[in-house]
N, C-alpha and C positions, 0 to 999 in steps of 0.2 A: 504449592498452589494447585487447585483442581485442574486435572487434565493437561498440565503443562508439558508432560512427556510427549503427548501427541503433537502439540504445537512445535516443540523442539525437534521432533523427528522430521517434520516438513522443513523447518527453517534450516537445520544443519545440512540436510541433503542439498538444498539449493545453494547454500553458502559454500559447501565443498565442491559441488559440481561446477560452479561458475567462478570459483576462487574469489569470492566477494570480499573476504577480509584477510588482510596481510598483517604480519606482525608489526605492531607499533601504530596501527591505524587509529585515527581519531574520528569516531562516527557521530554524526548528528541524526537523530530520529525526527523526521517531520511529524509532529503530533497535532492533528487537527482536533482531537478530542473524541473522534469516532471510534467504533469498535475495532476497526482494522489497525489503525496506528497505535492504539493502546495495547492491543495484543502483540504487535511487533515490538513495542517498547519493553514489555515484560519478557518476551522471548529473548531479546538481545541482552537484557540485564542478567538473565539466567545463564545464557550462553557465555557471557563474559567471565563467569566463575570457573569454567573448565575448558574452554576452547584452547587448543594448543597455540594458536596465534593470539598473543595478548593484544587487547585493544581497549581504548577508553570510549566513554559513551556520554552523550548529553542529549537533552530533548529540547526541541524548538517548536513553539507555537506561533503561527502568524495570526494575530488578532485582526480580523477583517474590519472591525469597527461597528459590528452590529450591536444594537442595544440588547441588554439582558443576557449577554454571554458571559458565563462565570467559569473560569478555569481553576478555581481554588482547589477543587477536588483532584484535578489532574496534578496540580502542584504538590498536594499531599501524597499522591501515589509516587511521584518522582522522589519525594523525600524518603519514603519508606524503602524505595529501591536503591537509594544512594546514587541517584542520577541527577546531575545539575540540570536545572530547568530554566529556560529563557523564553519570555513572552515578548514578541515584537509587535507593538501597537502600530496599526496602519489605518489609512482612510480609504482602503480599497473599495469598501461597500459604498461610501459616499461618492467616489469617483464614478463607479459603474452605474449605480442606480439613481443618484441625485443629479450629478453633473452631466454625464454622458447619456444617461437614460437608455442604456443599451437594450435593444429588443431581444438580442440573443447574448446574454452576458457571460455564459460559461467559458467560452474560449479566452476572452480577454482576462477574465478573473483568474483562470488557471495560469496564464502567462505572468500576471502580476504577482500571484502567490509564489510561483516558482522562483521568480527573480528575487523576491524578498527573502525566501527561505535560503537560497544559495548564498546570497550576500551575508545573511546572518550566520550561516554555518562557517563561512570563511572568516568572519569576524570573531567567531568563537574558537578559531584555530583548528577546525575540522578539515579533513581532506576527503571525506566521503559523507554522503547523505543517504540514509536508509528510508525507503518509502514503503507504505503498507499495501501495495497492490497484491492481490491474491489470485488464485487459479481462475476464478470466475471473471476477474477483471481482464485477464489475458484473453479469454475467449470473447468477452464482450467487445474489447478494443479491436480485436481482429475483425469481428463481424461489423462493427461500426465503420471501420475503414472500408470494408467491402461494400456495404450498403450505401453509405453517404459520400464516399470519396472515390469509389470505383478502383480501389487499389488493394494489393495484398501487402499488409504491413501490421506491425504491432510495436509496442514499446520494447526495449531491450532489458534483459535481466541485469546487465551491467552497462552503464553508459558514461563515457568520459567526456566532460564538457571542457574543451580546450580554452574557451574564452574565460571561463571561471576557474580553470585548473582545479576542478572538483569532479568526483566520480559519484554517480547515482547507482545504488544497489537496491534490488527488490527481493528480499529474502523469503517472502511468503508466496512466491509464484506457484508452488506445488500444493498449497493449502486451500481446499474448497471453502467457499464462503460459509456454508452451513457449519463447518467446524469452527470457524472464527466466531460465528454467532453463538454456538454452544459454549465455547470457552468464555466469551464475554459475559454470558448469562450466569454460568456456574461460578466464575471468579468475581462476579458482582463488580465489574469494572465501572469506573465513574464516567460513563459515556456522556459527552456534552452534545445535546441535541442541536442540530443546525437550525438557525433562525433565518437562513437565506430564503428570500421570496421565491427563488427558482428551484428550491429543493424539491425533488421528486417530480419535476416537470421538465425533464431533460431528455435528449436523445438516448443517453445511456440508460435511463430508467425505462424508456420504451423498449430498448433492446433486451434489457433484463427480463421484462415481462414476456416478450416474444420468445426468448429462449426457454423460459419456464414453461410456456404453453407447448412448445415443440418437444421439450424434454418429456412431458407427460405422455405424448404420443409416440415418441421414439426414444426409449430408454438408452442412456449412455451417449446421447448426442454431444454433450459438452466434452466428454472424454475423447470422442472421435475427432472433434474439431481441434482439441488440444494436441492430439496425436498428429494431425496433419501439420500443425504449426511446428512441432518438434521434428518430424521427418523432413519437412520442407526447409528447415533452418530459418524460418521467418523471424526477423528481428534479432538474429543472433541466438535463438533458442537451439538447443541440441538434444538429440535423443540419447540420454544416458541410461536408458532402461527404466526410467522413473515412471513412464506411462503405465506400465503393467502394475506397478505397486499402487498407484493411485486408483486404477481400475479395480484391482482386487479389493482395496479398502471400501470403495463405493459399493461393490457387490455384497460385501459383508454387512454393510449398514442396511441393505434392503431385505435381508433374510429375516 
């Protein structure tokens, strides 16, 4: 598949650095239908073929209950990859927008989706859930916590949830979003467009635009923020020498 080697280079580095996959693991990929989760799904399906620690894989979609959301193309992709696919129907959209009429729905929605995903993964016999957060998500989350909560923090590459007895892994933390976008386009991934009313009207979207503006004025800003996260050990991140590799690749792309 087009450019899969580039994707795998990022994913395997993260998996190896943070020991994300052990022999015999059963992984569930949280598949929203967006470019990030579909890219991760394909990468792990390919990694499964040759990674020394053998693991099984399935894909889980939490259907929010929005009208006109069709996951049939995602099901077709999973069939071609040989990955079992589960869709969990929910009424999360109805609860948030119709019943509670949440003015700021994203936080509650995220909690409900995570709870449904974790329960579904456990029900499928999985001990780990793989999420499609990438390099830019790391930087944006760090800045969101700083701007809106006044704290230094970020999600972790690997998180064990004791109450669920399940581990979350994020194998794409080294992969810039522009590479995800490029791969999704070249591979013609069956991206399912979000029909959520709050889509593109969130604090994260505001931060994404702010960072893009600052990046145009100060080249390499995201890499420097990511470097600070690594060197400071924020959220369990560690400096394994990967920052220089990412920086070098970014410089190559601008030549």
